[in-house]
C-alpha positions in Angstrom: -9.0 33.0 48.2 -7.9 30.0 46.1 -6.0 30.7 43.0 -7.8 30.5 39.7 -7.6 27.3 37.6 -7.1 29.3 34.5 -6.5 33.0 33.9 -6.2 35.1 30.7 -4.8 38.6 31.1 -4.5 41.5 28.6 -5.2 39.2 25.7 -5.0 41.1 22.3 -5.4 39.7 18.8 -5.7 41.4 15.4 -7.0 39.8 12.2 -6.2 41.6 9.0 -5.6 44.9 10.7 -8.9 44.8 12.6 -8.7 44.4 16.4 -10.6 41.2 17.4 -9.6 41.1 21.0 -8.3 44.1 23.0 -7.0 43.7 26.6 -9.4 40.8 27.3 -9.3 39.3 30.8 -10.9 36.0 31.8 -10.6 34.2 35.1 -12.1 30.7 35.9 -12.0 29.4 39.4 -12.6 25.8 40.7 -16.1 24.4 40.1 -17.1 27.6 38.2 -19.9 27.4 35.7 -19.2 30.2 33.1 -21.0 30.8 29.9 -19.2 32.9 27.2 -21.7 35.0 25.2 -21.1 37.2 22.2 -22.1 37.9 18.6 -21.0 35.7 15.7 -17.5 36.7 14.7 -16.8 38.5 18.0 -14.0 36.0 18.8 -15.6 33.6 21.3 -14.1 30.5 19.7 -10.8 32.2 19.2 -10.7 33.1 22.9 -11.6 29.6 23.9 -8.7 28.2 21.8 -6.3 30.6 23.5 -7.6 29.5 26.9 -7.0 25.9 25.8 -3.4 26.7 24.7 -4.1 25.9 21.0 -3.8 29.5 19.7 -1.4 32.3 20.5 -2.5 35.9 21.0 -0.5 38.9 19.8 0.0 39.8 23.4 -1.1 39.0 26.9 -0.5 36.1 29.3 -2.1 32.8 29.9 -1.9 31.1 33.3 -3.0 27.5 34.1 -2.8 26.2 37.7 0.1 23.6 37.8 -1.3 20.1 37.6 -4.7 21.2 36.4 -6.0 19.2 33.4 -7.8 21.0 30.6 -10.0 19.5 27.8 -11.3 21.5 24.9 -14.2 20.6 22.6 -13.9 22.2 19.1 -16.8 22.8 16.8 -15.2 20.6 14.2 -13.3 17.7 15.7 -10.3 16.2 13.8 -10.6 12.4 13.4 -7.5 11.9 11.2 -5.4 8.9 12.1 -8.1 7.1 14.0 -9.6 3.8 12.8 -12.6 3.7 15.2 -14.5 6.1 17.5 -13.3 4.2 20.6 -9.7 4.7 19.5 -10.4 8.4 19.1 -12.0 8.7 22.5 -9.3 6.6 24.3 -6.6 8.9 22.7 -7.9 11.7 25.0 -7.2 9.8 28.2 -4.2 10.7 30.4 -1.8 8.3 32.0 -3.8 8.0 35.3 -7.3 8.0 33.8 -9.7 5.1 34.0 -9.9 3.4 30.5 -13.4 2.1 31.4 -14.7 5.6 31.3 -14.1 5.8 27.5 -16.2 2.8 26.7 -18.8 3.7 29.3 -19.3 7.2 27.7 -19.3 5.9 24.2 -22.1 3.5 25.2 -24.0 6.2 27.1 -23.9 8.4 24.0 -25.4 5.8 21.7 -22.2 4.6 19.9 -20.7 1.2 19.6 -17.1 2.3 19.5 -16.5 0.5 16.2 -17.8 3.3 13.9 -15.5 4.5 11.2 -14.8 8.2 11.9 -14.7 8.9 8.2 -18.4 8.0 7.8 -19.9 9.6 10.9 -22.9 11.9 10.8 -22.8 15.3 12.4 -24.5 14.0 15.5 -22.3 11.0 15.8 -19.1 13.0 15.4 -20.3 15.5 18.1 -21.1 12.6 20.5 -17.6 11.0 19.9 -16.0 14.4 20.6 -18.0 14.8 23.8 -17.0 11.3 25.0 -13.3 12.2 24.3 -13.3 15.3 26.5 -15.6 13.9 29.3 -13.8 10.6 29.7 -10.6 11.9 31.5 -12.8 13.9 34.1 -10.6 17.0 33.7 -10.4 20.0 36.1 -11.5 22.4 33.3 -13.9 21.8 30.4 -13.9 24.2 27.5 -16.9 23.5 25.3 -17.6 25.2 22.0 -21.2 24.7 20.9 -21.5 21.2 22.6 -25.2 20.9 21.6 -24.8 21.3 17.9 -26.2 18.3 15.9 -27.3 16.6 19.1 -30.8 15.4 19.6 -33.0 16.5 22.5 -32.5 13.3 24.4 -28.7 13.6 24.3 -28.8 17.3 25.1 -30.8 16.6 28.3 -28.4 13.7 29.1 -25.5 16.1 28.7 -27.1 18.7 31.0 -27.4 16.1 33.7 -23.8 14.8 33.2 -22.3 18.3 33.3 -24.4 19.3 36.2 -23.2 16.4 38.3 -19.5 17.0 37.7 -17.3 19.1 40.0 -15.0 20.5 37.2 -14.9 24.1 36.1 -16.9 24.7 33.0 -16.7 27.3 30.2 -19.6 27.1 27.7 -20.2 28.6 24.3 -23.7 27.8 23.1 -26.7 29.2 21.4 -29.2 27.0 23.3 -30.8 29.3 25.9 -32.3 26.6 28.0 -29.0 24.7 28.1 -27.1 27.8 29.3 -29.8 28.8 31.8 -29.7 25.3 33.4 -26.0 25.1 33.7 -24.4 28.5 34.0 -23.8 30.4 37.3 -21.8 33.3 35.9 -21.6 35.0 32.5 -18.8 36.6 30.5 -20.0 38.8 27.7 -17.5 39.3 24.8 -18.5 42.5 23.1 -16.5 44.6 20.6 -13.2 43.1 21.7 -13.7 43.4 25.5 -15.2 41.2 28.2 -17.7 42.1 30.9 -18.2 39.5 33.5 -21.0 39.1 36.1 -21.7 36.5 38.8 -25.1 35.7 37.4 -26.2 32.9 35.1 -27.5 33.3 31.6 -31.1 33.6 32.8 -30.3 37.1 34.0 -27.9 38.0 31.2 -30.2 39.5 28.6 -31.8 41.9 31.2 -28.3 42.9 32.4 -27.1 43.4 28.8 -30.0 45.7 27.9 -29.2 47.8 31.0 -25.5 48.1 30.0 -26.3 49.1 26.4 -28.9 51.6 27.6 -26.4 53.2 30.0 -23.8 53.2 27.2 -26.3 55.0 24.9 -26.9 57.6 27.6 -23.2 58.2 28.0 -22.7 58.7 24.3 -25.6 61.2 24.3 -24.0 63.1 27.2 -20.7 63.1 25.2 -22.4 64.5 22.1 -23.9 67.3 24.2 -20.6 68.1 25.8 -18.9 68.3 22.4 -21.6 70.7 21.2 -21.1 72.9 24.3 -17.3 73.0 23.8 -17.6 73.7 20.1 -20.0 76.7 21.0 -17.3 78.0 23.4 -14.7 77.6 20.8 -16.7 79.8 18.3 -18.2 82.4 20.6 -16.5 82.2 24.0 -14.7 85.1 25.5 -10.9 84.6 25.4 -9.2 84.2 28.7 -5.6 83.3 29.6 -4.0 81.6 26.6 -2.8 78.6 28.8 -6.3 77.9 30.0 -7.7 78.1 26.5 -5.1 75.7 25.1 -5.9 73.2 27.8 -9.6 73.5 27.1 -9.1 73.1 23.4 -7.0 69.9 24.0 -9.9 68.6 26.1 -12.2 69.2 23.1 -9.9 67.2 20.8 -9.9 64.4 23.3 -13.7 64.3 23.4 -13.8 64.2 19.6 -11.3 61.4 19.7 -13.5 59.4 22.1 -16.5 59.9 19.9 -14.5 59.0 16.8 -13.1 55.8 18.3 -16.4 54.6 19.8 -17.4 51.2 18.4 -21.2 50.8 18.5 -23.0 47.5 18.6 -23.3 45.5 15.4 -27.0 45.9 15.2 -29.4 43.2 14.2 -29.6 41.1 11.1 -32.4 42.0 8.7 -33.9 38.6 8.0 -36.7 38.6 5.5 -37.8 35.7 3.3 -38.6 36.5 -0.3 -42.2 35.4 -0.4 -43.9 33.9 -3.5 -47.6 34.0 -4.2 -49.8 32.4 -1.7 -50.1 28.6 -1.8 -53.4 26.8 -1.6 -55.0 26.4 1.8 -54.0 22.8 1.9 -50.2 22.6 1.6 -49.4 18.9 2.3 -51.6 15.9 2.9 -50.1 12.5 3.8 -52.2 9.4 4.2 -50.8 6.2 5.7 -47.2 6.8 4.5 -44.5 4.4 5.5 -40.8 3.8 5.0 -38.5 0.9 5.8 -34.8 0.3 5.6 -34.2 -3.4 5.7 -36.1 -4.8 8.7 -36.3 -1.4 10.4 -39.4 0.6 10.2 -38.6 4.3 10.0 -42.1 5.6 9.4 -45.2 3.5 9.8 -48.8 4.5 8.7 -48.3 8.2 9.3 -51.0 10.7 8.3 -51.1 14.5 8.5 -52.8 17.6 6.9 -50.6 20.7 6.9 -52.5 23.9 6.2 -51.2 27.3 5.0 -49.6 29.2 7.9 -48.8 26.1 10.0 -45.5 26.0 11.9 -44.5 22.3 12.2 -41.6 21.2 14.3 -40.1 17.7 14.1 -38.1 16.3 17.0 -36.5 13.0 17.9 -33.3 11.1 18.5 -30.6 11.2 15.9 -31.3 8.4 13.4 -35.0 8.3 14.2 -35.9 9.3 10.7 -36.7 13.0 10.9 -35.0 13.9 7.6 -36.6 10.9 6.0 -40.1 12.0 7.2 -39.5 15.5 5.8 -38.3 14.2 2.5 -41.4 12.1 2.1 -43.7 15.0 3.1 -42.1 17.4 0.6 -41.9 14.9 -2.3 -38.1 14.5 -2.3 -38.5 10.8 -1.4 -41.3 8.4 -2.3 -42.9 6.5 0.5 -43.0 2.7 0.4 -46.7 2.8 1.1 -49.5 5.4 1.4 -49.7 8.6 -0.6 -48.6 12.3 -0.3 -50.4 15.1 -2.0 -48.9 18.6 -2.4 -51.2 21.6 -2.6 -51.5 24.1 -5.4 -48.8 26.7 -6.1 -46.1 25.4 -3.8 -42.8 27.3 -3.9 -40.4 25.6 -1.6 -37.0 26.9 -0.1 -34.8 24.6 1.9 -32.0 25.0 4.4 -29.6 22.1 4.7 -27.9 21.6 8.1 -24.7 20.0 6.6 -23.7 22.9 4.4 -22.1 20.6 1.8 -23.1 23.0 -1.0 -20.5 25.5 0.3 -17.1 25.5 -1.4 -14.6 26.5 1.4 -12.3 28.1 -1.2 -15.0 30.3 -2.7 -15.6 33.8 -1.4 -18.6 35.2 0.4 -19.7 37.2 -2.6 -19.4 34.1 -4.9 -21.4 32.0 -2.5 -24.3 34.5 -2.6 -24.2 35.3 -6.3 -23.3 31.9 -7.5 -20.2 33.5 -9.1 -22.4 35.5 -11.5 -21.7 39.3 -11.2 -22.2 41.5 -8.1 -25.9 41.1 -7.7 -28.1 38.6 -5.8 -31.5 37.7 -7.0 -33.8 38.3 -4.0 -37.4 37.5 -4.8 -36.7 37.8 -8.5 -35.3 41.3 -8.0 -31.5 42.0 -8.3 -29.8 43.5 -5.2 -26.2 44.4 -4.9 -24.3 41.7 -3.0 -22.8 44.2 -0.5 -26.2 45.5 0.5 -27.5 42.0 0.9 -24.5 41.0 3.0 -25.1 43.9 5.3 -28.7 42.7 5.9 -27.1 39.6 7.4 -24.4 41.5 9.4 -21.5 40.9 7.1 -19.1 43.8 6.7 -18.2 45.1 3.2 -14.6 44.1 3.8 -15.7 40.4 4.0 -16.9 40.4 0.4 -13.7 38.6 -0.9 -13.2 36.5 2.3 -12.9 32.8 1.7 -15.6 30.7 3.4 -13.1 28.5 5.1 -12.1 31.3 7.5 -15.7 32.2 8.5 -16.9 31.3 11.9 -19.6 28.6 12.3 -22.2 31.3 13.1 -21.2 33.3 10.0 -21.6 30.3 7.8 -25.0 29.7 9.4 -26.0 33.2 8.5 -24.7 32.7 4.9 -26.9 29.6 4.5 -29.9 31.5 5.7 -29.1 34.3 3.3 -29.0 31.9 0.4 -32.2 30.1 1.4 -34.2 33.2 2.1 -33.3 34.8 -1.3 -35.4 32.3 -3.2 -39.2 33.2 -3.4 -41.1 30.7 -1.4 -44.4 30.0 0.4 -43.0 26.8 2.1 -39.8 26.9 4.2 -38.2 23.6 5.1 -35.4 24.2 7.7 -33.1 21.5 9.0 -31.6 22.7 12.3 -31.6 26.4 11.3 -30.3 27.4 14.8 -26.9 25.7 14.6 -24.1 28.2 15.5 -26.4 31.3 15.3 -25.8 33.9 18.0 -28.7 34.8 20.4 -29.5 38.1 18.7 -29.8 36.5 15.2 -31.9 33.7 16.8 -34.3 36.4 18.1 -34.5 38.0 14.6 -35.1 34.5 13.0 -37.9 33.8 15.4 -39.5 37.2 14.5 -39.1 36.5 10.8 -40.7 33.1 11.0 -43.6 34.6 13.0 -44.2 37.2 10.3 -43.7 34.8 7.4 -47.1 34.3 5.6 -46.3 30.9 4.2 -45.8 27.5 5.9 -42.8 26.4 7.9 -41.6 22.8 8.6 -38.4 22.6 10.7 -36.2 20.1 12.5 -34.7 21.6 15.6 -33.2 20.4 18.9 -33.4 23.9 20.5 -36.2 23.6 23.1 -36.6 27.3 23.6 -36.7 28.0 19.9 -39.4 25.3 19.4 -41.5 26.7 22.2 -41.4 30.2 20.6 -41.9 29.3 17.0 -44.0 26.1 16.3 -47.7 25.5 16.5 -47.4 21.7 16.7 -44.6 19.1 17.2 -44.2 15.7 15.5 -42.4 13.2 17.8 -41.5 9.5 17.3 -43.1 6.9 19.5 -40.9 4.0 18.5 -41.2 1.3 15.9 -41.9 3.8 13.2 -44.9 5.5 14.8 -45.0 9.3 14.8 -47.6 11.4 16.5 -48.4 15.1 16.2 -48.9 17.1 19.4 -50.4 20.6 19.5 -48.2 23.4 20.9 -44.4 23.7 21.4 -41.9 21.3 22.9 -42.9 21.9 26.5 -46.6 21.3 25.5 -45.6 18.1 23.8 -43.8 16.9 27.0 -46.9 17.7 29.1 -49.1 15.7 26.7 -46.7 12.7 26.4 -45.6 12.5 30.0 -42.3 12.2 31.8 -41.4 8.9 30.0 -40.4 10.8 26.9 -36.7 11.2 27.9 -36.5 7.6 28.9 -38.1 6.1 25.9 -36.4 8.2 23.2 -32.9 6.8 23.7 -34.1 3.3 23.0 -34.4 4.1 19.4 -31.1 2.8 17.9 -29.2 5.3 15.7 -29.5 4.7 12.0 -25.8 3.9 11.6 -26.2 1.0 13.9 -29.5 -0.2 12.7 -28.3 -0.4 9.1 -25.6 -2.9 10.0 -27.4 -6.3 9.8 -24.1 -8.2 9.9 -23.3 -6.9 13.4 -26.9 -6.9 14.7 -27.3 -8.6 18.0 -29.8 -11.5 18.4 -33.3 -10.4 19.2 -34.0 -10.6 22.9 -37.3 -12.0 24.1 -39.8 -9.5 25.3 -39.2 -8.3 28.8 -35.8 -10.0 29.0 -32.7 -7.8 29.4 -29.1 -8.0 30.3 -26.8 -5.9 32.4 -25.1 -3.2 30.3 -21.4 -2.7 30.3 -21.9 0.4 32.5 -24.0 -1.6 35.0 -21.5 -4.4 35.2 -18.6 -2.0 35.7 -20.6 -0.2 38.4 -21.3 -3.4 40.3 -17.6 -4.2 40.3 -16.3 -0.8 41.3 -19.0 0.6 43.7 -18.0 -1.5 46.7 -14.5 0.0 46.6 -15.9 3.4 46.1 -18.3 3.0 49.1 -15.4 1.8 51.3 -13.3 4.8 50.3 -16.2 7.2 51.1 -16.7 5.5 54.5 -13.1 6.0 55.4 -13.2 9.6 54.3 -16.3 10.2 56.4 -14.7 8.6 59.5 -11.6 10.8 59.0 -13.7 14.0 58.7 -15.8 13.1 61.8 -12.6 12.6 63.8 -11.4 16.0 62.9 -14.7 17.6 63.9 -14.5 15.9 67.3 -11.8 18.4 68.2 -13.6 20.8 70.7 -11.3 23.7 70.0 -11.6 23.6 66.2 -14.6 25.9 65.8 -13.1 28.5 68.1 -9.6 28.5 66.7 -10.2 28.0 63.0 -13.8 28.7 61.8 -12.9 28.5 58.1 -11.4 25.0 58.6 -14.5 23.9 60.6 -16.9 25.1 57.8 -14.7 23.4 55.1 -14.6 20.1 56.9 -18.4 20.2 57.6 -19.1 20.9 54.0 -16.8 18.0 52.8 -18.5 15.7 55.4 -22.0 16.5 54.2 -21.0 16.0 50.6 -19.3 12.7 51.3 -22.4 11.5 53.2 -24.6 12.4 50.3 -22.3 10.6 47.8 -22.3 7.5 50.1 -26.1 7.4 50.2 -26.3 7.7 46.4 -23.6 5.0 45.9 -25.3 2.6 48.3 -28.7 3.1 46.7 -27.2 2.6 43.2 -25.4 -0.6 44.3 -28.5 -2.0 45.9 -30.6 -1.2 42.8 -28.0 -2.9 40.5 -27.6 -6.0 42.8 -31.4 -6.5 42.9 -31.5 -6.1 39.1 -28.7 -8.7 38.7 -30.6 -11.2 41.0 -33.7 -10.7 39.0 -32.0 -11.3 35.6 -30.1 -14.3 36.9 -33.1 -15.7 38.7 -31.3 -16.0 42.0 
C-alpha cells in the first residue's frame, strides 16, 4: 500500500483549559476526496490549519510525504502587501509552476487581475484565494468553506474543476450538494475525536444517526449496570474481602465513565420573535428599474409578494441581488417604477458581511448592545446566558471576544441578533454562510414554521430547494424573472443554458470601471480568450507527450510474461494506458474545436 500524502497522529489541543482535540488521527492518501464534518466550534478549521502546518498542536505528530505540495484555503485570506489580485495569486506559485495558470484561473473566476485587494467584495476575495491555491496544481488541497460568498455559477464551476483534478482533497463546507458531488470518504470530528468512513457525504447523515443511536444504547446499558452494582453494594451478601474490593473498584470505574461522558451538543433553538400579522399584500413592485452608469441592474421588474411567501433570489456576484432586495424593501429608491409596502410591516434583516460586529466586544455585549445582562426578545427581556444557550453558546463564552469565535459561531450570533427583533418580514442575505449542518436543519425548520414572509439571497442549492416557494433569477441586461418552486425547479423551467449564460454577466466591480471598459464588440463577433489562445499553443506539445506515454505503456504490455509474473504491475500499466488514451482523446477534441473557432474568427 502506498504511503499517505499527509498523516496526523495523536493530535491534542486545549483552549482555555477545555480540550478541543484529543488523540485525533487523520490520514489522507493520493487522490482521496475527504470531507471533514463537525459542529461549529468543534475544531475543524483548527485541525485543517494543523494539517497545513500553520498551527502547532499541544502534542502529536504531523507527517507529509517528502516532495508533496500542500495548499491551504483559509476562511479569511490575508491580502496585506499585494497591490493587485494577480500579484496575490502569483505569489502562491512554486518555482516549477506554470505562470500562465495564475492568469488563466483569474480569468476563469471572473477577475481581471488588476483589482485592488483592499476593495474586494466577499465573493471577489474568495475567488482570488481560490485561484491562488488552484494555480500551482498541488498534491493536496485543504479547503475551508470554499463556497462561502460564491455565486451558484462559480460553485458549479468549482465543482467541475475540483472533480477533474487528480490531487487529494480535504473539504470543510456547509453546502450539502457540493459535498455530495465531490466527497468519497468522510471524517466526522465530534467531541474532540474523529470517526472516518469510506463513504461520501451522501451516506454520512444516515451513518451518523446510527452511531449516535448506538452510543445512546451503550449509555443506557451503562446506567443499568451502575444501578445493579449500587444495589449489590447496599444489599449484597459479603464474600471474600479481596473480591469485594475489586468489584467496588469496578463500580468506581463505571461511575467515572459516566461522569466523563461528553454528550452531543444538541440542537440550536432558533425561533424568530414574531410581530403582529402584516397585511395580505406585503410588497408590490411595478416596472421598477435601476441603472449604474450605462449598466442596467434591474429593468422593468414587477412582482407581488403575499404574506407567507418564501422568495429566493439567485444570480452571479455583481448581478444586482442586493440592489433588488433594497428596492423591494424600500431601503433604496428605484430610478423608475413604484414599490408599495403593505400594512403593518415589521422587518428584520441579516447582513452577510457582519460589519456591525466589533471584534473587540464580547459575546454578551454583542447580544445586549452593552446594556445590562438581558436581551430584548420580542419585546420581552431574557437573560443573555439563557438566550446564548438557545444558539448553542456555552455560559463560559459570555465574556469571549468576538475575534476568537469561529466563522460558524459568528454566523449563529448574527442570527441571534436578527431573530430577537419582532418581525413579520425576514430579509436574509446569505444566512447559511459558515453554519454547520445541524444548525442549517434547524434554520430550515424555523423558516418553515415562521408565519411571516421571507426574502433571502442564497447560493446553497439544497437550502433553496428545501425552503423557498419561488426563485427570482437574472436573465441578463437587467431582466429578472420569477420561477415557481426551488432552485432545481427553476433549472428545469429555464433549461440547461442557465449555467452557461450566467457567467456572461460581468461583476459589478468591473462594470463600474468605465475608464477601463473594453470597446463594445459587434453582435455575434468574439475573440479568443487568453485561456483559448494559451490552449492552442500548449495542446500540441501535450498531445505529443501523451502519445509518447501511450507508446511506452503499450510496449510494456507487449511482454507476454508480464501478466503471469506481476499481475499488480499489469493492472497498473493497463489503468495508466486507459487514462492516457482518454486524456489524449479529450485533448485532440479540444484542440480541433479551438482550431475551428480560430479559423471561423479569422475568416480563414
